[in-house]
Backbone as CSV, one residue per row, in Angstrom:
resi,resn,N_x,N_y,N_z,CA_x,CA_y,CA_z,C_x,C_y,C_z
1,MET,0.841,-1.032,-0.219,0.161,-0.280,0.163,0.761,1.506,-0.068
2,LEU,0.510,2.308,0.282,1.405,3.559,0.717,2.403,3.304,0.897
3,LEU,2.969,2.946,2.134,3.781,2.716,2.848,4.830,2.009,2.132
4,SER,4.599,1.061,1.094,5.283,0.682,-0.045,5.931,1.204,-0.706
5,MET,4.744,2.214,-1.088,5.310,3.323,-2.408,6.712,4.281,-1.663
6,LEU,6.071,4.777,-0.318,6.879,5.647,0.458,8.160,5.028,0.099
7,THR,8.736,4.004,0.844,9.770,3.481,0.627,10.316,2.817,-0.671
8,GLY,9.592,2.273,-1.269,10.000,2.110,-2.698,10.300,3.369,-3.938
9,GLY,10.223,4.657,-3.300,10.488,5.642,-3.822,9.396,6.422,-4.553
10,GLY,8.306,6.136,-4.472,7.042,6.276,-5.237,7.446,8.147,-5.195
11,SER,6.851,9.092,-6.657,6.894,10.137,-6.284,5.560,10.651,-5.815
12,PRO,5.757,11.661,-5.429,4.390,12.669,-4.490,3.065,12.521,-5.373
13,ARG,3.034,12.905,-6.274,2.049,12.899,-7.391,1.179,11.564,-7.281
14,ASP,2.466,10.143,-7.512,1.697,8.930,-7.709,1.321,8.251,-5.685
15,ILE,2.073,9.048,-5.175,1.456,8.602,-3.721,-0.033,9.489,-3.292
16,LEU,-0.045,10.468,-3.852,-1.688,11.307,-3.862,-2.636,10.848,-4.304
17,ILE,-2.251,10.545,-5.931,-3.241,9.676,-6.212,-3.939,8.356,-5.712
18,SER,-2.951,7.624,-5.668,-3.044,6.350,-4.600,-3.550,6.594,-3.265
19,LEU,-3.418,7.742,-2.633,-4.579,8.110,-1.718,-5.628,8.389,-1.824
20,LEU,-5.750,9.570,-2.638,-7.410,10.252,-3.372,-8.219,8.837,-4.039
21,LEU,-7.675,7.288,-4.314,-8.768,6.553,-4.690,-8.683,5.522,-3.907
22,SER,-7.510,5.360,-2.810,-7.938,4.433,-1.755,-8.760,4.640,-0.924
23,LEU,-8.646,6.087,-0.023,-9.351,6.571,0.891,-11.079,6.359,1.095
24,PRO,-11.652,6.283,-0.520,-13.308,6.225,-0.437,-13.587,5.149,-0.511
25,ILE,-12.563,4.053,-0.937,-12.705,2.696,-1.418,-12.680,2.161,0.225
26,VAL,-11.444,2.231,0.738,-11.247,1.728,2.312,-12.528,2.236,2.957
27,LEU,-13.110,3.364,3.362,-14.099,3.365,3.752,-15.300,2.913,3.677
28,LEU,-15.488,2.584,1.990,-16.432,1.660,1.694,-16.596,0.291,2.047
29,ALA,-15.264,-0.166,1.829,-15.273,-1.983,2.166,-15.232,-2.179,3.484
30,LEU,-14.902,-0.988,4.536,-14.890,-1.307,5.847,-16.232,-1.230,6.647
31,SER,-16.799,-0.297,6.158,-18.213,-0.019,5.984,-19.174,-0.877,5.546
32,ILE,-19.116,-1.611,4.703,-20.038,-2.769,4.000,-19.746,-3.678,5.075
33,HIS,-18.383,-3.997,5.044,-18.200,-5.331,6.350,-18.618,-4.929,7.374
34,GLU,-18.866,-4.097,8.213,-19.135,-4.106,9.727,-20.918,-3.796,9.406
35,THR,-21.260,-3.049,8.553,-23.096,-3.387,8.313,-23.332,-4.511,8.159
36,ALA,-22.643,-5.328,7.622,-23.293,-6.816,7.163,-23.050,-7.563,8.352
37,HIS,-22.299,-7.482,8.712,-21.973,-7.855,10.729,-23.384,-7.481,11.394
38,GLY,-23.636,-6.333,11.071,-25.050,-6.225,12.332,-26.293,-6.407,11.835
39,TYR,-26.399,-6.208,10.273,-27.637,-6.599,9.784,-28.228,-8.145,10.026
40,VAL,-26.768,-8.827,10.057,-27.077,-10.435,10.086,-27.164,-10.857,11.495
41,ALA,-26.749,-10.006,12.211,-26.648,-10.104,14.175,-28.103,-9.576,14.485
42,TRP,-29.267,-8.323,13.109,-30.217,-8.185,13.315,-31.367,-9.236,13.355
43,LYS,-31.153,-9.805,12.227,-31.697,-10.803,11.633,-31.881,-12.211,12.552
44,CYS,-30.904,-12.216,13.170,-30.655,-13.575,14.320,-30.907,-13.128,15.609
45,GLY,-31.566,-12.196,15.865,-31.972,-11.915,17.308,-31.377,-10.637,17.692
46,ASP,-30.592,-10.459,17.641,-29.937,-9.499,18.197,-29.895,-7.689,17.451
47,PRO,-31.020,-7.206,18.268,-31.022,-5.463,17.964,-30.308,-4.823,18.481
48,THR,-28.387,-5.308,18.775,-27.813,-4.158,19.535,-27.413,-3.074,18.631
49,ALA,-26.841,-3.644,17.258,-26.292,-2.595,16.203,-27.458,-1.886,15.715
50,HIS,-28.754,-2.264,15.119,-29.781,-1.749,14.872,-29.967,-0.870,16.047
51,ASN,-30.266,-0.663,17.016,-30.650,0.208,17.995,-29.294,1.409,18.440
52,LEU,-28.595,0.949,17.960,-27.462,2.137,18.151,-27.281,2.919,16.847
53,GLY,-27.544,2.721,15.552,-27.538,3.388,14.160,-26.462,2.737,13.564
54,ARG,-26.121,1.218,13.691,-25.067,1.096,12.982,-25.274,0.204,11.686
55,LEU,-26.394,0.330,11.194,-26.852,-0.399,10.155,-26.692,1.042,8.821
56,THR,-25.986,1.429,8.878,-25.727,2.080,7.641,-24.424,2.092,7.076
57,LEU,-24.298,2.560,5.808,-22.710,2.404,4.929,-22.148,3.722,5.552
58,ASN,-22.850,4.779,6.400,-21.920,6.277,6.640,-20.806,5.581,7.080
59,PRO,-19.757,6.122,6.573,-18.573,5.814,7.319,-18.413,6.080,8.667
60,ALA,-18.814,7.317,9.078,-18.969,8.318,10.341,-19.090,7.123,11.374
61,LYS,-19.826,6.210,11.139,-20.469,5.394,11.975,-19.778,4.292,12.704
62,HIS,-18.661,4.346,11.596,-17.710,2.811,11.342,-16.443,3.311,11.403
63,LEU,-15.762,3.946,11.414,-14.639,4.655,10.830,-14.006,4.424,12.806
64,ASP,-12.843,3.763,12.246,-11.828,3.765,13.254,-10.471,4.347,12.857
65,PRO,-10.139,5.578,13.426,-8.910,6.106,12.409,-7.629,5.300,12.580
66,MET,-7.224,4.795,13.593,-5.877,4.208,13.522,-6.166,2.908,12.601
67,GLY,-7.430,2.074,12.815,-7.538,0.863,11.620,-7.478,1.297,10.212
68,THR,-8.426,2.785,10.014,-8.454,3.333,8.944,-6.851,3.285,8.300
69,LEU,-6.043,4.221,9.041,-4.697,4.673,8.578,-3.965,3.407,8.185
70,CYS,-3.834,2.377,9.043,-3.438,0.976,8.873,-3.480,0.460,7.542
71,MET,-4.876,0.735,7.529,-5.428,-0.300,6.041,-4.650,0.590,4.941
72,LEU,-4.457,1.799,5.035,-4.067,2.771,3.770,-2.473,2.210,3.878
73,LEU,-1.803,2.480,4.727,-0.320,2.101,4.949,0.241,1.015,4.694
74,VAL,-0.168,-0.075,5.564,0.438,-1.287,5.107,-0.542,-2.218,4.808
75,GLY,-1.877,-2.112,4.452,-3.008,-3.276,3.700,-3.753,-3.808,4.437
76,PHE,-3.545,-4.073,6.053,-4.336,-4.391,6.624,-4.812,-3.348,7.686
77,GLY,-6.377,-3.561,8.129,-6.672,-2.399,9.185,-8.078,-3.181,9.623
78,TRP,-8.796,-2.196,10.242,-10.056,-2.287,10.869,-11.016,-1.332,10.987
79,ALA,-11.979,-1.515,11.191,-13.290,-0.362,11.786,-13.821,-0.873,12.859
80,LYS,-14.211,0.030,13.512,-15.081,0.049,14.799,-15.684,-1.175,14.687
81,PRO,-15.619,-1.982,15.167,-16.324,-3.059,15.491,-18.372,-3.027,15.940
82,VAL,-18.899,-3.585,14.884,-20.513,-3.309,15.437,-20.369,-4.378,16.725
83,PRO,-21.055,-3.792,17.790,-21.288,-4.353,18.666,-22.649,-5.479,18.639
84,ILE,-21.903,-6.791,19.273,-22.848,-7.827,19.295,-22.799,-8.054,20.671
85,ASN,-24.165,-8.685,21.043,-24.913,-9.424,21.953,-25.414,-11.071,21.974
86,SER,-24.323,-11.795,22.397,-25.018,-12.901,21.980,-25.995,-13.647,22.871
87,ARG,-26.028,-12.886,23.812,-27.402,-13.069,24.938,-28.512,-13.163,23.629
88,TYR,-28.808,-12.534,22.447,-29.997,-12.427,22.258,-29.869,-13.418,21.171
89,PHE,-29.138,-14.176,20.769,-28.945,-15.175,19.569,-30.135,-16.584,20.152
90,ARG,-30.594,-17.023,19.050,-31.186,-18.433,19.851,-30.437,-19.633,19.743
91,LYS,-29.220,-19.423,18.969,-28.209,-20.489,19.053,-26.825,-19.908,18.936
92,PRO,-26.391,-19.302,19.756,-25.289,-18.482,20.289,-24.280,-18.838,19.217
93,LYS,-23.478,-19.724,19.485,-22.175,-20.109,18.382,-22.495,-20.308,17.065
94,ARG,-23.615,-20.762,16.653,-24.324,-21.104,15.288,-24.726,-19.312,14.410
95,ASP,-25.305,-18.706,15.410,-25.550,-17.188,14.821,-24.519,-16.288,15.022
96,MET,-23.116,-16.518,16.056,-22.365,-15.745,15.894,-21.299,-15.944,14.609
97,ALA,-21.755,-17.320,14.239,-20.509,-17.706,13.239,-21.510,-17.215,11.883
98,LEU,-22.900,-17.099,11.832,-23.169,-16.180,10.348,-23.341,-15.227,10.738
99,THR,-23.008,-14.329,11.499,-22.675,-13.073,12.050,-21.545,-12.531,11.558
100,ALA,-20.318,-13.200,12.070,-19.214,-13.026,11.758,-18.685,-13.309,10.553
101,MET,-19.407,-14.097,9.312,-18.865,-14.807,8.148,-19.774,-13.881,7.224
102,ALA,-20.725,-13.051,7.813,-21.185,-11.845,6.630,-20.353,-10.899,6.375
103,GLY,-19.685,-10.209,7.161,-18.723,-9.578,6.616,-17.862,-9.656,5.335
104,PRO,-16.895,-10.696,5.796,-16.356,-11.494,4.199,-17.159,-11.640,3.421
105,CYS,-18.162,-11.947,3.686,-18.568,-12.497,2.466,-19.357,-10.962,1.948
106,ALA,-19.640,-9.825,2.551,-19.804,-8.659,1.521,-18.922,-8.015,1.189
107,ASN,-17.923,-8.393,1.397,-16.385,-7.876,1.077,-16.023,-8.578,-0.347
108,LEU,-16.442,-10.144,-0.630,-16.566,-11.139,-1.790,-17.227,-10.341,-2.489
109,LEU,-18.603,-10.347,-2.291,-19.480,-10.009,-2.924,-19.232,-8.383,-3.742
110,LEU,-18.698,-7.411,-3.004,-18.035,-6.040,-3.441,-17.050,-5.727,-4.484
111,GLY,-16.246,-6.967,-3.866,-14.871,-7.476,-4.838,-15.247,-7.842,-5.938
112,LEU,-16.142,-8.722,-6.341,-16.464,-9.239,-7.624,-17.442,-8.204,-8.483
113,ILE,-17.807,-7.601,-7.938,-18.484,-6.296,-8.566,-17.448,-5.133,-9.022
114,PHE,-16.574,-4.626,-8.362,-15.471,-4.053,-8.824,-14.797,-5.092,-10.094
115,THR,-14.719,-6.315,-9.827,-13.724,-6.939,-10.782,-14.484,-7.142,-12.314
116,LEU,-15.734,-7.473,-11.940,-16.642,-7.341,-13.449,-16.591,-5.941,-14.274
117,LEU,-16.350,-5.352,-13.183,-16.430,-3.836,-13.879,-14.700,-3.932,-14.433
118,LEU,-14.061,-4.104,-13.936,-12.911,-4.416,-14.065,-12.308,-4.866,-15.448
119,GLY,-13.159,-6.102,-15.791,-12.579,-6.932,-16.940,-13.064,-5.749,-17.862
120,PHE,-14.482,-5.354,-17.650,-15.141,-4.713,-18.960,-14.272,-3.626,-19.416
121,LEU,-13.550,-2.565,-18.632,-13.435,-1.650,-18.665,-11.860,-1.725,-19.652
122,SER,-11.077,-2.678,-18.936,-9.919,-3.294,-19.814,-10.356,-3.449,-21.195
123,SER,-11.236,-4.124,-21.669,-11.781,-4.257,-22.761,-11.968,-3.157,-23.440
124,LEU,-12.832,-2.381,-22.922,-12.956,-0.859,-23.232,-11.848,-0.230,-23.783
125,TYR,-10.765,-0.675,-22.918,-9.371,0.347,-22.922,-9.120,0.047,-24.392
126,VAL,-8.838,-1.442,-24.568,-8.453,-1.901,-25.761,-8.852,-1.854,-27.030
127,PHE,-10.612,-1.340,-26.838,-11.012,-1.156,-28.030,-10.665,0.268,-28.491
128,LEU,-10.805,1.341,-27.538,-10.490,2.605,-27.906,-8.755,2.951,-28.418
129,ALA,-8.461,2.371,-27.548,-6.840,2.364,-28.187,-6.846,1.918,-29.515
130,MET,-7.658,0.834,-29.850,-7.467,0.411,-31.389,-7.935,1.415,-32.489
131,LYS,-9.575,1.654,-32.040,-9.580,2.493,-32.848,-9.256,3.771,-33.073
132,PHE,-8.600,4.629,-31.878,-8.106,5.890,-32.259,-6.829,5.892,-32.689
133,ALA,-6.034,4.598,-31.823,-4.790,4.618,-32.281,-3.760,5.899,-31.763
134,ARG,-4.447,6.012,-30.097,-3.821,7.336,-29.631,-4.090,7.003,-28.139
135,LEU,-3.459,7.544,-27.081,-3.752,7.190,-25.766,-4.105,8.269,-25.227
136,ASP,-4.253,9.552,-26.051,-4.639,10.876,-24.985,-5.772,11.138,-25.492
137,THR,-6.489,10.377,-25.585,-8.070,10.906,-25.605,-8.824,11.077,-24.499
138,VAL,-9.803,12.030,-24.816,-10.717,12.174,-23.394,-10.968,10.748,-22.586
139,GLY,-11.780,9.913,-23.504,-12.405,8.591,-23.694,-11.371,7.392,-22.897
140,ILE,-10.432,7.475,-23.355,-9.025,6.945,-22.854,-8.521,6.960,-21.749
141,THR,-8.790,8.196,-21.226,-8.085,9.052,-20.261,-9.365,8.329,-18.936
142,MET,-10.409,8.788,-19.208,-11.717,8.301,-18.158,-11.477,6.840,-18.108
143,THR,-11.471,5.801,-18.940,-11.535,4.383,-18.660,-9.914,4.077,-17.887
144,TYR,-9.397,4.872,-18.531,-7.658,3.999,-17.522,-8.239,4.474,-15.851
145,TRP,-8.679,5.653,-15.748,-8.753,5.864,-14.419,-9.836,5.298,-13.374
146,GLY,-11.321,5.000,-14.698,-11.599,3.779,-14.186,-11.696,2.716,-13.822
147,TYR,-10.698,2.029,-14.887,-9.922,0.817,-14.227,-8.993,1.045,-13.274
148,GLN,-8.226,1.884,-13.120,-7.500,2.101,-11.669,-8.767,2.060,-10.198
149,ILE,-9.819,2.752,-10.234,-10.445,2.733,-9.600,-10.812,1.117,-9.012
150,CYS,-11.370,0.716,-10.540,-12.359,-0.787,-9.935,-10.829,-1.685,-9.373
151,PHE,-9.886,-1.711,-9.642,-8.755,-2.300,-9.459,-8.692,-2.254,-7.951
152,MET,-8.378,-1.185,-7.723,-8.338,-0.844,-5.985,-9.467,-1.524,-5.150
153,GLY,-10.696,-1.019,-5.559,-11.699,-1.701,-5.307,-11.844,-2.909,-5.009
154,ALA,-11.510,-3.780,-6.340,-11.868,-5.211,-6.269,-10.361,-5.747,-4.892
155,TYR,-9.345,-5.428,-5.437,-7.697,-5.580,-4.549,-8.463,-5.486,-3.092
156,LEU,-8.682,-4.350,-2.619,-9.153,-4.185,-1.192,-10.088,-4.698,-0.232
157,ASN,-10.648,-5.108,-1.352,-12.215,-5.770,-0.980,-11.635,-7.371,-0.855
158,PHE,-11.460,-7.953,-2.103,-10.629,-9.361,-1.555,-9.616,-9.169,-0.253
159,PHE,-8.607,-8.564,-0.085,-7.798,-8.283,0.709,-8.446,-8.712,1.978
160,LEU,-9.072,-7.854,2.169,-10.234,-7.696,3.901,-10.725,-8.644,3.808
161,MET,-11.192,-9.354,2.880,-12.392,-10.928,2.832,-11.339,-11.867,3.098
162,ALA,-9.834,-11.773,2.501,-8.883,-12.973,3.122,-8.503,-12.679,4.442
163,PHE,-8.020,-11.529,4.675,-7.682,-10.905,5.902,-8.396,-11.529,7.118
164,ASN,-9.599,-11.287,7.063,-10.649,-11.458,8.596,-11.299,-12.732,7.954
165,LEU,-10.905,-13.608,7.173,-10.786,-14.807,7.206,-9.833,-15.743,7.926
166,LEU,-8.949,-15.555,8.847,-7.985,-15.832,9.445,-8.414,-16.804,10.713
167,PRO,-8.325,-17.889,11.102,-8.818,-18.692,11.727,-8.545,-18.239,13.446
168,ILE,-8.191,-17.112,13.679,-7.580,-16.505,14.928,-8.752,-15.539,15.718
169,PRO,-8.923,-15.573,16.772,-9.624,-14.448,17.495,-8.766,-13.374,16.925
170,PRO,-9.502,-12.049,17.070,-11.028,-11.827,17.012,-11.567,-12.083,15.496
171,PHE,-10.574,-12.773,14.454,-10.726,-12.304,13.148,-11.941,-13.239,13.147
172,ASP,-13.248,-13.193,12.257,-13.912,-13.455,11.279,-13.920,-15.025,11.457
173,GLY,-12.624,-15.461,10.610,-12.835,-16.726,10.507,-12.912,-17.654,11.851
174,SER,-12.361,-17.038,12.547,-12.206,-17.455,14.304,-14.012,-18.150,14.885
175,ARG,-14.693,-17.295,14.319,-15.907,-17.633,14.737,-16.759,-18.540,14.005
176,PHE,-15.894,-19.162,12.838,-16.903,-20.115,12.485,-15.797,-21.213,12.984
177,ALA,-14.439,-21.012,12.586,-13.674,-22.560,12.977,-13.549,-22.688,14.168
178,LEU,-14.053,-21.869,15.317,-13.974,-22.612,16.719,-15.289,-23.258,17.018
179,THR,-16.244,-22.592,15.872,-17.728,-23.362,17.090,-18.058,-24.893,17.367
180,PHE,-16.336,-25.265,16.439,-16.687,-26.970,17.019,-15.983,-27.092,18.291
181,LEU,-15.405,-26.211,19.327,-14.946,-25.826,20.580,-16.087,-26.452,21.492
182,PRO,-15.980,-26.712,22.757,-16.777,-26.734,23.550,-16.943,-25.556,23.893
183,THR,-18.681,-25.256,24.350,-18.827,-23.681,24.858,-17.911,-22.774,25.665
184,LYS,-17.268,-23.833,26.748,-16.351,-23.145,27.676,-15.201,-22.751,27.292
185,TYR,-14.720,-23.690,26.394,-13.281,-23.312,25.903,-13.548,-22.326,24.663
186,TYR,-14.659,-22.435,23.919,-14.559,-20.986,23.013,-14.833,-19.462,23.385
187,PHE,-15.715,-19.383,24.641,-15.865,-18.058,25.281,-14.483,-17.714,26.220
188,GLY,-14.018,-18.763,26.650,-12.968,-18.504,27.483,-11.508,-18.181,26.246
189,LEU,-11.567,-18.712,25.401,-10.542,-18.036,24.372,-10.881,-16.656,23.716
190,MET,-11.975,-16.175,23.728,-12.609,-15.094,23.242,-12.210,-13.830,24.303
191,LYS,-11.633,-14.524,25.352,-11.534,-13.212,26.354,-10.040,-12.508,25.769
192,TYR,-9.380,-12.963,25.318,-8.113,-12.661,24.821,-7.876,-12.578,23.509
193,GLU,-8.998,-11.876,22.676,-8.675,-11.677,21.572,-8.523,-10.268,20.935
194,ARG,-8.113,-9.350,21.803,-7.657,-8.065,22.006,-6.032,-8.198,22.227
195,GLN,-5.380,-9.056,22.998,-3.973,-9.303,22.819,-3.483,-10.511,21.528
196,ILE,-4.392,-11.279,21.128,-4.338,-11.867,20.536,-4.073,-10.931,18.764
197,MET,-5.153,-10.564,18.857,-5.323,-9.618,17.543,-3.806,-8.811,17.148
198,LEU,-3.453,-8.154,18.470,-2.178,-7.039,18.450,-0.942,-8.199,18.273
199,GLY,-0.876,-9.480,18.139,0.497,-10.026,18.665,-0.011,-10.728,16.733
200,THR,-0.815,-10.899,16.298,-1.275,-11.413,15.042,-0.689,-10.219,13.953
201,LEU,-1.053,-8.851,14.211,-0.854,-7.913,13.253,0.337,-7.746,13.356
202,LEU,1.228,-7.654,14.682,3.122,-7.205,14.410,3.290,-8.427,13.849
203,ALA,2.982,-9.438,13.965,3.649,-11.049,13.466,3.566,-10.360,11.957
204,LEU,2.578,-10.057,11.283,1.977,-10.022,9.775,2.530,-8.676,9.357
205,LEU,3.048,-8.199,9.835,3.720,-6.494,9.377,5.272,-7.022,9.782
206,VAL,5.976,-7.769,10.815,7.037,-8.216,10.354,7.489,-9.000,9.300
207,LEU,6.750,-10.121,9.053,6.923,-11.108,8.222,6.940,-10.509,6.623
208,SER,5.669,-9.689,6.590,5.462,-9.063,5.013,7.057,-8.160,4.735
209,ASN,7.326,-7.645,5.756,8.412,-6.542,5.586,9.716,-7.260,5.662
210,MET,9.684,-8.796,6.307,10.875,-9.931,5.647,11.321,-10.050,4.703
211,PHE,9.600,-10.778,3.945,9.754,-11.376,2.817,9.052,-10.747,1.565
212,ASP,8.870,-9.543,1.658,8.012,-8.835,0.782,6.961,-9.112,0.321
213,PHE,6.117,-10.179,1.182,5.160,-11.462,0.341,3.869,-10.829,1.248
214,SER,2.348,-10.758,0.494,1.445,-10.734,1.718,0.720,-12.028,0.687
215,PRO,0.260,-12.847,1.674,-0.563,-14.191,1.020,-1.997,-13.400,0.659
216,PHE,-2.276,-12.616,1.817,-3.776,-11.925,1.290,-3.360,-11.363,-0.072
217,GLY,-2.841,-10.429,0.005,-2.510,-9.761,-1.522,-2.393,-10.649,-2.771
218,TRP,-1.686,-11.750,-2.338,-1.579,-13.149,-3.532,-3.089,-13.584,-3.856
219,ILE,-3.870,-14.098,-2.549,-5.219,-13.886,-3.231,-5.818,-13.123,-3.617
220,ALA,-6.008,-11.660,-3.419,-6.316,-11.067,-3.840,-6.239,-10.795,-5.399
221,ASP,-4.831,-10.932,-5.272,-4.664,-10.689,-7.237,-5.122,-12.104,-8.203
222,LYS,-4.886,-12.842,-7.544,-5.324,-14.521,-8.046,-6.995,-14.398,-8.538
223,LEU,-7.887,-13.918,-7.368,-9.027,-13.392,-7.649,-9.809,-12.645,-8.566
224,ILE,-8.964,-11.608,-8.931,-8.780,-10.411,-9.729,-8.541,-10.894,-10.980
225,GLU,-7.407,-12.061,-11.288,-6.985,-12.450,-12.161,-7.986,-13.618,-12.988
226,LEU,-8.790,-14.460,-11.968,-9.350,-15.316,-12.456,-10.584,-14.406,-12.654
227,VAL,-11.330,-13.603,-12.539,-12.869,-13.205,-12.810,-12.447,-12.293,-14.166
228,ALA,-11.645,-11.382,-13.794,-11.238,-10.483,-15.282,-10.979,-10.677,-16.326
229,THR,-10.047,-11.497,-16.118,-9.640,-12.085,-17.426,-10.783,-12.368,-18.573
230,PRO,-11.174,-13.644,-17.992,-12.327,-13.900,-18.768,-13.470,-13.032,-19.016
231,ILE,-14.147,-12.048,-18.243,-14.887,-11.144,-19.002,-14.320,-9.905,-20.096
232,GLN,-12.708,-9.938,-19.595,-12.170,-9.121,-20.653,-12.649,-9.649,-21.908
233,ASP,-11.945,-10.998,-22.105,-12.085,-11.707,-23.261,-13.028,-11.816,-24.050
234,LEU,-14.388,-12.058,-23.198,-15.538,-12.185,-23.548,-16.324,-10.896,-23.878
235,SER,-16.189,-9.644,-23.668,-16.186,-8.368,-23.991,-15.627,-8.259,-25.030
236,LEU,-14.465,-8.463,-25.578,-13.824,-7.795,-26.611,-14.455,-8.773,-27.555
237,LYS,-14.433,-10.263,-27.303,-15.022,-10.897,-28.567,-16.090,-10.712,-28.799
238,PHE,-17.282,-10.481,-28.224,-18.922,-10.216,-28.576,-19.025,-9.097,-28.521
239,ILE,-18.413,-8.004,-28.210,-18.901,-6.661,-28.019,-18.170,-5.762,-29.189
240,PHE,-16.760,-5.750,-28.381,-15.983,-4.432,-29.352,-15.317,-4.954,-30.398
241,LEU,-14.341,-5.865,-30.497,-14.410,-6.406,-31.826,-15.228,-5.973,-33.131
242,PRO,-16.345,-6.903,-32.645,-17.404,-6.517,-33.876,-17.558,-5.127,-34.319
243,LEU,-17.535,-4.258,-33.136,-17.495,-2.818,-33.499,-16.483,-2.417,-35.025
244,LEU,-15.373,-2.830,-34.296,-14.320,-2.586,-35.216,-14.178,-3.400,-36.830
245,GLY,-15.318,-4.481,-36.864,-15.613,-5.104,-37.550,-14.446,-6.007,-37.979
246,LYS,-13.968,-6.469,-36.699,-13.431,-7.780,-36.710,-13.516,-9.224,-35.917
């Protein structure tokens, strides 16, 4: 993310553009993630998030300044967690698992939408470049920036999805993976989720800097490639190449 650009010698213009593109997408990704948690919890019987006005995409309701800054700088971060009261759930462990998985599923869906648009815009860019034989037209410039926005949206949402599926408390994946533990051990482990989270974040930051590799970034890149490439190929074949008489 931006930290890699700063240490990698990115120009001030590139850094500023990345910030302007990333910030609204980060806010949207984090907001839809937390809203999904609250909505599913509400449907499972817990009105806490609903009563506190957290079932909204308004970033101001979900923003955690430090978590958002970390998301922008190093690629992984967090929002202000939606309050969940498991005493309202009819089946606490099952409903907690459903509530937890709603966040990553929301990011997966949003990432897929951005990726579909990405594939289409990629083929549109190729079409415009072939048609006008130049890259400085208004249409090509707008398509290029639309592509960049969609790529950032897809990447950040897939990254956030993969990151939150870690089967370690307090990440969402743990709420599903640990449902098979006896209730006493399940809730006992959850008492230490803050300490576990800080240790995990520190370990991920150190390892990503040491090896210059992020498994979450790799997953995001592969999902984008898997979805966007066939959309690009199909759009070119059935829409844009026929317009060129090919």
